[in-house]
N, C-alpha and C positions, 0 to 999 in steps of 0.2 A: 292785546293786553297780555302781560305775562305776570303770573304770580307763582313764586317758588318758595317753598319752605324747607329749610334744613332741619331735620328732626333729631330729637334726643329722647332717651328712654327714662323715664322717671324711676286643687287646684284640683264610701263606697268602694268598692273592691276592684281588682284588676279585671278588665273585661275579658271575654272569651277570645280564643284565637281568631274566630270569625270576625268579631268586631274589630280586633286589632288590625286584621288584614284589610278590612274595609276602610279603616281610618288612615292607612298608610298612604304616602304619596311618593312612590319609588322614583318618580321622575325628577324630584328635587332633593336637595340636601336638607338636613334638619334645620330647624329654626336657629337663627344666629344667637349667640350668647347675648344676654341682656346687659348692656353696659351704658354708663352715662357718658354723653359726648357734649362738647361745648354748645353753648348756644342761648163702652156704650151698649146699649141694649141691641141685640140682633134684630135686623129688619128684613122683611121679605122683598121690599122694593124701595128705591130711593126716589122720593117725589120732590120736585122743585117747583115752587110757586111760579106761575107764568104770567108775566105782564104782557099787555097787548103788543104784538109785533116785536118782541124783544129777542126772538130767536131761541129762547130757552125751551127745550122739550118738556112735555108734561112728566115724563119718566126718563131717567138716565141710568146707565150702568154705573154702579157705585165706584168702581175702581178706574174708570176711564172718562166718565162724564159724557159718553156718547149717547145719542138718542136710542132709547129702549122702548119707545111707545108701541112698537109692533112686536116686541119680544114676548115669548110665552111666559105665563105667570110662574110656571115651575122653574124655568131657567132663571128668571129674575131672582127667585128665592133660594137658589142653591148656594152652598158654601163656597168660600174661596179656598183653593188648595195651594198651600205654600210648600214648594218642593225644592230641595237642595239639588242643584245641578253642578256637575264638575266643569271646570273651565281650564284645565291644564292642556298642554299641547296634545297629549294622548287622547283627550276627551273630545277634541274638536274634529270635525263639525258636530255640533249637538243636534238633537232632534226636537223640533217644535217649540223652541224658546220664543219664537216670534209671536206665538199665540198668547203669551202671558200679558196680563194687563199691566203689572208692575214687576220690574226685575231689580233686585238689590245686588250690588257687587261688593263683596267683603274681602278683607285682607286676612289670610290664614298663614300657616307655617311657611317660612322661608320667603314670604312675600308673594306667593302665588295667590290667585283669587278664586273664590267660589261664588256661584250665583244662587240666590234664593228667588225663584220665580213664582209669582202669584197668579193663579188662573181662576177666573170667575165668569167672564162674559163669553169667552171663546175657548171651548174645551176640546183639545185634540184627543184622539184615542190613546196614543202612547207618547212618551217623552223621555228624555234622559240625555246623557247618563246620570243616574241618581247616585249621589255620594253622601258623605257623612255630615253629621250635625256638629255644630260648635256651640259653646255656652251662650254666645250673644244672639243666636237665632231666635230664641223665644221673645227677645226684646225687639228685634228687627221687625218681626211679623205679627206681634201680639195684637195690634189693633185690627188686623184682618179677621180675627175671630175664628177662623176655620182651623183645620188640622195642620200641623207641621209634619212633613213627610220626608223620610230620609232612610239611609242604610248605613249603619256604622256610627259609633260615637263611644267615647269613654263612658263607662257605667255611671260615674258620678255626674256627668253632664246630662245623661238621660234622666237620672233620678231627680236632679234639680229642676229640669224642665217639666217633668210630670208633676212634681210636688208644687210647682208654681201654679198649677191649674191648667196649663196648656195641654190640649189634646195632641197626641202624637200618633202617627201611623208609621211603623218602622219594621223593617225586616228583622231587626234585632229582637223585637218583642213578639215575634210570631205573626205579625200582620201579613196580609197577602196583597198581591198586585204587582210583585216584582218578578222580573225574569231576565235571563242573560242571553245575549246573542253570541254567535260564533265568529263574527267578523272582527272582533277586537279581543285583546287579552284582558283578563281580569286585573284590576278591579274596574276597568274603564268600559265595561260592557253590560252594566246593569241598567235596565229600563223599567218604566212603570206604566200600568194600565189605569187610566183615570176612572173608568167605570167601577173597577174593583175598589179604588180608594173611596168613591162616593158611597159604596155599599157599607163602608165601615164608619161613616160619620153621620150624625144627625144635626150637625151645625147648620145654621141658616146664613143668609147673605150678610155681608159686612155693611157697615155704615160707609157713607161716602168719605173718602180720605182727603181729598184736595178740593180747592175752589177752581172753577173753570170760567173762562170768558167765551161766550158763544159767537162772538165776532172776533177773529184773531187780532185785529188792530186795536180792540178795546182792552185786551189783556194788559195789565200794568207792566208785565215783562216786556211786551212788544212796544207799548206806548212810551214807556219811560226808560227802557234799556238801551244798551249799545249794540249796534249791528255787529254780528260776529259770524264766522263761518268755519272756524277750526277750534277743536278742543283736543288737547293732548295731555294725557295723564300718565304719570310715572308712579306706580305703587312700589316697584322694586325692579331688580334686573330681570325678573321673570314675568312681570306684568306691566304691559304698556298699552292700555286701552285708549281709544280715541273716538272722536265723532267728527263728521264732516256734514255741513249743511248742504242739502240738495234742493235747490230752488224748484226744479221741475217736479220733484216728488213732494215738496213742502214738508220735508222730514229730515231728521238727523240720522245719518248712516253710520253704523258702527264699524270701527277698524280695530284690529288686534295686532300689535307688533308692526304697524305700518301697512298691513294688508287688510282687505275687506274681511270682516268676520261673518262668514256664511254658515247657515245650518245645512243639514244633510240633503235638503232638496234644492240647494243652490241659492236660496233666498238670503240676501244680505240683511242682517239684523238691523233694525231701525227703530226710532222712537220719535214721538211728537215732542216729548219733553225730556230734558236731561237735568237732573238735580244732582249737584255735587256738594257734599257736606264734609267739612273738615271734622275729624273725630279723633278722640283719644283712644289708644290701645293700651291695655294692661295685660302682661303675661300672667296666666294662672299659676298657682303653686303646683309643684310636682307631686304632692301627696295624693296617692291613689291613681296616678297616671302621669303621662308626660305633660310638661308645661306647654300651653298653646296661647297664642295671642287672642285676646278678647276685646272686641270693639265695645266701648262704653256708650250706651244710648239712654237707658232708663234713668230719669232724673238728671240728665245732662243737657247741655246747650252748646251752641257754637256758631260759627259763621260758615258761609259757603257761597255758592252761585247757582242760579237757575237759568237754563237756556230753554226758550220756547219760541216757536217761529224762528226768525233769523236774528233773535236778540237775546241779550243776557243781562241779568241784574245781580248785584251782590245781595245776599240775604243773611238773616239771622234765623237760627233754628233752635227748637227745644222739643223735648219729649218727656212728659211728666213721669210716666211709669210704663211698665211692660205693656199694658193694654190700652194706653193712651195714644192718640194719633200724633203724628209729627205736626208741629206748628211751624210754618215757614213764612216769614214776613220780610218785607223790604226794610231797610234801615229806618224808614219813616214810620214803621209799625203797621203798614198795610198788609193784609193777607195776600200772598202771592197767587196770582190767577194764571193757571196753566191753560194750554190749548187742549180741547177734548181729544183724547186718544191715549195711547200707551205711554208709560213713563219708566225711565231707568233712573235708579238712585245709586250714585257712586259714593261709597263710604271710604274716604281717603284719609289715612292717618296723618296727623301733623304733630302728634306727641306719642311717645311710648314705643317706637320701633327704632332699630339700630340703623336702618338705611334712610337715605333722603327720599322724599316724595315731592311731587309737584303737580300743579294744575296750570297748564298754559292755554290761554284763551286769546284768540285773535280774529 
């Protein structure tokens, strides 16, 4: 199946030189000119009612749906850390992205992508490279309830995020837990220590974000969807992520630019579920800083696709507000049922950017 969309296009004080340096992306040109072209309450644990012999665990990790009945109570109650991770060529291979429960991929300047990785069930000691925040990040991760962690952002975006009520842990605001390595040039060498981040938050565990089927074949994605094995995404000339179904691993294996996307220990990044949402991008004003692309999510809705197991369904999505969860349903209105495990969410523009983007599924 091939789906291709040709797209059309339808922002506090100047930050310090440190912030500006952290926000810069020297590996790509500046964003293209904007032109028109033709065309909940925190919970300490998530409990699921258990019917006889239905396979549903008594307790699950809220961001993966995996069995947590043997997990320590303190671990179950810890916050979700939402951390900005760089994804330019100079940033790869990254460190410990595979530990994340949910990873969002977003469109930023010049069409490169950044990752917003959310950690709650499996916490590594360190991770990175950590990079800058964008105005949409508070809306992307708001329902996770924990802190948004980053280094670098325009002052107006930091202020808007803090004023929205979102907790932040940032190098810019004097928070700790960030360190640089000597094996890469700045700004691609900044990493974070998760223990330090946890010392600076009193947030608790998030609510469960998605519905899960505890027998793969009963998932409405698997039961009602089309069998697929390849996903190829074009965000821009700089960003070509993709996914390949591995039947032996029963997982979607990530590629980047046609090659396996591995982290620094050699592990190829993979996911049990891949959610692809068509989104609208709007460029911010240049008042108080440079104009940047902002993915619109709060109060928005749209269409997309979900791949789970070896199958795919078309979906509708909506997100009522910054702190509201994503609602993802089949066209018939049924809540999409994922396979327990980690999830990647691809936020692909189909409005508001100057370049064409596509999602090809076969």
